[in-house]
C-alpha positions as CSV (number, residue, x, y, z in Angstrom):
1,G,0.0,0.0,0.0
2,M,3.0,2.4,0.0
3,L,3.5,2.6,-3.8
4,S,1.1,3.0,-6.5
5,S,1.6,1.1,-9.8
6,D,2.3,2.8,-13.1
7,S,0.6,0.2,-15.2
8,G,-0.8,-3.3,-14.8
9,T,-2.8,-4.8,-11.9
10,A,-1.9,-6.9,-8.8
11,T,-3.9,-8.9,-6.4
12,V,-3.1,-10.2,-3.0
13,L,-5.3,-13.1,-1.5
14,G,-7.7,-12.1,-4.2
15,M,-7.9,-8.4,-3.1
16,D,-6.5,-5.2,-4.3
17,P,-3.4,-4.1,-2.4
18,L,-4.1,-0.4,-2.5
19,R,-7.9,-0.4,-2.0
20,D,-8.0,-3.2,0.5
21,V,-4.7,-2.4,2.3
22,V,-6.0,-2.4,6.0
23,A,-7.9,-5.6,5.4
24,L,-5.0,-7.3,3.8
25,H,-2.5,-6.4,6.7
26,S,-4.8,-8.3,9.1
27,R,-4.2,-11.4,6.8
28,L,-0.5,-11.2,6.3
29,A,2.7,-10.9,8.3
30,Y,5.9,-9.5,7.2
31,V,9.6,-10.0,8.3
32,P,12.3,-7.8,6.7
33,G,16.0,-8.7,6.5
34,D,17.0,-5.8,8.8
35,V,14.6,-5.4,11.6
36,T,14.2,-2.0,13.4
37,L,12.5,-2.0,16.9
38,W,11.4,0.5,19.6
39,P,14.6,0.9,21.6
40,N,13.0,1.5,25.0
41,L,10.3,-1.4,24.7
42,T,11.2,-5.0,25.7
43,G,10.9,-7.8,22.9
44,G,7.8,-8.9,24.5
45,E,6.1,-5.5,24.4
46,V,7.0,-5.2,20.8
47,I,5.5,-8.5,20.0
48,D,2.4,-7.6,21.9
49,V,2.1,-4.2,20.0
50,L,2.4,-5.9,16.6
51,A,-0.2,-8.5,17.6
52,R,-2.6,-5.7,18.4
53,L,-1.7,-3.8,15.3
54,H,-2.5,-7.1,13.4
55,G,-6.0,-7.1,14.8
56,G,-5.8,-10.0,17.3
57,G,-4.0,-11.9,20.0
58,S,-1.2,-14.1,19.7
59,D,0.2,-17.2,21.4
60,R,3.6,-16.0,21.9
61,A,5.1,-18.4,24.5
62,P,5.9,-21.5,22.4
63,W,7.5,-19.3,19.8
64,L,9.7,-17.5,22.3
65,E,10.8,-20.9,23.6
66,R,11.5,-22.2,20.0
67,F,13.5,-19.2,19.0
68,D,15.2,-19.0,22.4
69,L,14.3,-15.2,22.9
70,D,14.3,-13.5,26.3
71,P,11.2,-11.1,25.9
72,T,12.2,-9.1,29.0
73,K,15.2,-7.2,27.6
74,K,15.1,-3.9,26.1
75,C,15.1,-4.0,22.3
76,R,18.3,-1.5,22.4
77,T,20.2,-4.4,24.1
78,Y,19.4,-7.0,21.4
79,S,21.9,-8.2,18.7
80,K,20.7,-8.3,15.0
81,G,19.9,-12.0,15.4
82,N,17.6,-11.2,18.5
83,R,15.9,-8.5,16.5
84,Q,15.2,-10.9,13.7
85,K,13.8,-13.3,16.4
86,V,11.4,-10.8,17.7
87,A,10.0,-10.1,14.2
88,L,9.9,-14.0,13.5
89,V,8.0,-14.7,16.7
90,A,5.6,-11.8,16.1
91,A,5.0,-13.2,12.4
92,F,4.5,-17.0,13.3
93,A,2.5,-16.3,16.4
94,T,-0.3,-14.7,14.4
95,D,-2.9,-16.5,12.4
96,A,-1.7,-14.7,9.1
97,E,-2.6,-16.6,5.8
98,L,0.4,-15.1,4.1
99,L,3.9,-14.8,5.4
100,I,6.2,-12.4,3.5
101,L,9.8,-13.1,4.5
102,D,12.6,-11.1,3.1
103,E,15.9,-12.6,4.3
104,P,14.4,-13.5,7.6
105,T,17.2,-15.6,8.9
106,S,19.9,-12.7,8.6
107,G,21.8,-12.9,11.8
108,L,20.6,-16.1,13.0
109,D,23.0,-19.0,14.2
110,P,22.7,-22.4,12.5
111,L,20.3,-23.8,15.3
112,M,18.0,-20.9,14.9
113,E,18.1,-21.3,11.1
114,Q,17.0,-24.9,11.7
115,A,14.2,-23.8,14.0
116,F,12.9,-21.2,11.3
117,A,13.0,-24.2,8.7
118,V,10.8,-26.3,10.9
119,A,8.4,-23.3,11.4
120,V,8.0,-22.7,7.7
121,R,7.3,-26.4,7.0
122,E,4.6,-26.4,9.8
123,A,3.0,-23.1,8.3
124,K,3.0,-24.9,4.8
125,A,1.4,-27.9,6.3
126,A,-1.2,-25.7,7.8
127,G,-2.1,-24.3,4.5
128,K,-0.4,-21.0,4.8
129,T,1.4,-19.4,1.9
130,I,5.0,-18.3,2.4
131,L,6.8,-15.8,0.0
132,L,10.5,-16.3,0.8
133,S,13.7,-14.5,-0.3
134,S,16.4,-16.4,1.4
135,P,19.2,-18.9,1.1
136,E,16.8,-21.4,2.4
137,V,14.7,-21.2,-0.7
138,E,16.1,-24.5,-2.2
139,Q,15.6,-26.4,0.9
140,L,12.0,-25.1,1.6
141,C,10.2,-23.9,-1.4
142,D,8.0,-25.7,-3.9
143,W,7.9,-22.9,-6.5
144,V,10.7,-20.4,-7.4
145,S,10.7,-17.4,-9.5
146,I,13.9,-15.7,-10.7
147,I,13.9,-11.9,-11.3
148,R,16.6,-10.1,-13.4
149,E,16.6,-6.4,-13.6
150,G,13.2,-6.0,-12.3
151,R,11.7,-8.5,-14.6
152,L,10.4,-12.1,-14.2
153,V,12.7,-14.4,-16.2
154,D,11.7,-17.8,-14.8
155,S,9.1,-19.2,-12.6
156,A,8.3,-22.9,-12.1
157,A,8.3,-25.8,-9.6
158,L,11.8,-26.4,-8.4
159,S,12.1,-29.8,-10.0
160,D,10.9,-28.4,-13.3
161,L,13.4,-25.4,-12.9
162,R,16.2,-27.8,-12.4
163,G,15.2,-30.1,-15.2
164,S,15.2,-27.5,-17.8
165,H,18.9,-26.9,-17.1
166,H,22.2,-28.9,-17.5
167,T,23.2,-32.0,-15.4
168,E,26.6,-32.8,-14.3
169,V,27.9,-36.3,-14.8
170,T,31.1,-37.8,-13.6
171,A,31.9,-41.3,-14.9
172,E,34.7,-43.9,-14.5
173,L,35.1,-46.0,-17.5
174,D,36.9,-49.0,-18.9
175,R,37.7,-46.8,-21.9
176,V,37.2,-43.0,-22.7
177,P,35.1,-42.8,-25.9
178,L,34.9,-39.8,-28.4
179,L,32.4,-37.6,-26.5
180,A,31.3,-35.5,-29.4
181,L,27.6,-35.4,-28.8
182,P,25.4,-32.4,-29.1
183,G,24.6,-30.8,-25.8
184,V,27.5,-32.7,-24.0
185,E,30.5,-30.6,-22.8
186,V,33.5,-32.2,-21.4
187,L,34.7,-30.4,-18.3
188,E,37.5,-32.6,-17.3
189,T,39.2,-35.9,-18.3
190,R,41.5,-37.5,-15.8
191,G,42.8,-40.9,-16.8
192,L,39.5,-43.0,-17.4
193,T,37.4,-40.6,-15.4
194,V,35.4,-37.9,-17.1
195,R,33.3,-35.1,-15.8
196,L,30.6,-33.7,-18.1
197,R,27.9,-31.1,-18.4
198,V,24.9,-32.4,-20.3
199,E,21.9,-30.6,-21.6
200,P,18.5,-32.2,-20.7
201,G,17.7,-33.5,-24.1
202,S,21.2,-35.3,-24.5
203,L,21.4,-37.2,-21.2
204,N,20.0,-40.5,-22.7
205,D,22.3,-40.5,-25.8
206,L,25.2,-39.8,-23.3
207,L,24.4,-42.7,-20.9
208,G,24.1,-45.0,-24.1
209,L,27.6,-44.2,-25.2
210,L,29.1,-44.5,-21.5
211,T,27.5,-47.9,-21.3
212,Q,29.1,-48.9,-24.5
213,A,32.4,-47.8,-23.1
214,G,32.1,-49.8,-20.0
215,V,30.9,-47.9,-16.7
216,R,32.8,-48.6,-13.5
217,N,31.2,-46.0,-11.6
218,I,28.9,-43.0,-12.4
219,Q,27.4,-40.1,-10.4
220,S,24.9,-37.6,-11.7
221,A,23.9,-34.4,-9.9
222,P,21.1,-32.0,-11.0
223,P,22.0,-28.3,-11.1
224,S,21.6,-26.4,-7.8
225,L,19.2,-23.5,-7.6
226,E,22.4,-21.3,-7.6
227,D,23.4,-22.7,-10.8
228,V,20.1,-22.1,-12.3
229,F,20.1,-18.6,-11.0
230,L,23.6,-17.8,-12.5
231,A,22.7,-19.3,-15.7
232,H,20.0,-16.6,-16.2
233,Y,22.6,-13.9,-15.5
234,A,25.4,-15.5,-17.5
235,A,24.1,-14.2,-20.9
236,P,21.3,-12.0,-22.1
237,E,17.9,-13.6,-22.6
238,A,14.3,-12.8,-23.4
239,V,12.2,-11.6,-20.5
240,K,8.6,-12.4,-20.0
């Protein structure tokens, strides 16, 4: 509700984000990557204020325990990680249907990152929608969108997104054949071991050629989300 569009339309939970901004705020929760809190309030007081602004109460006690947050301390004494915890507790303790989480684990230690991952999975299981921008995307998300220079360049289920990009294959063979196949790039040959990058449509042909050469050992790894992301930034491409 803070910016007006120059063109096009947008809906959130089937509602207009400008006309229905007050109603929408009662149905969503937001955690930014850099949380600023009222310095003279305690963490618990901030959580209570946010719950009232959201339009209802919240059961904060179990979330305080899960995120190991002391709610009695003044916010000015909190580290960055503890400020993030305040916002996370306030968000997960509500009945929000939509959670918008922008780098929410910034400043958290590995144990708290695990607690966050469990909380997200529970929210998904409860039928909530989570919009997440975070290193945990590959671990937690079902659907991934990649934005380049302000435009959506790819959006698909994570498995489909990976499947549309190359696979890396490492094979130990009885003999190394001529690997001049379309869509197959030889990255390294070391003795009888080859490492290859293979486009999706060329994988079956490659496996047939390697089988004829005698496979002693083979490993295949789908591209990571980082690989897919970098592929979109490596060269110019059409935008949707």
